Phi, psi and omega in degrees: 000131184285352176268121180252135178263121181255034181298320181296325179294314181293323177296320179294319179296325180270358181055048181243133180278165178297321178298315181296316179295320179302317179293321183289326183259359177060045174241152178290156178300321183293317179294320179291324178295320177300318179293317183297323183275001177079014181271352181288143178266343182201164175216136177285147177300325180295323177291315178299319178298316180295319179295315179297322179293317181292324182264359181053058181216179179259157177304326179293342175284336182266317184249137181224137175266122181236127179272000000 
């Protein structure tokens, strides 16, 4: 899939654990883990917004198009 999820990179830059992010965005660890590992097929804008707010970043910092 040409869309790469860089959630793990942003979490490392912000020094935030999966548990901490899960609590801040109100998502289960398993759902967040699926997203973090790039196995997710879709993401809601509301989820992306919550993640960007928690990590203080832009959507482009999380999602990347790679050919």
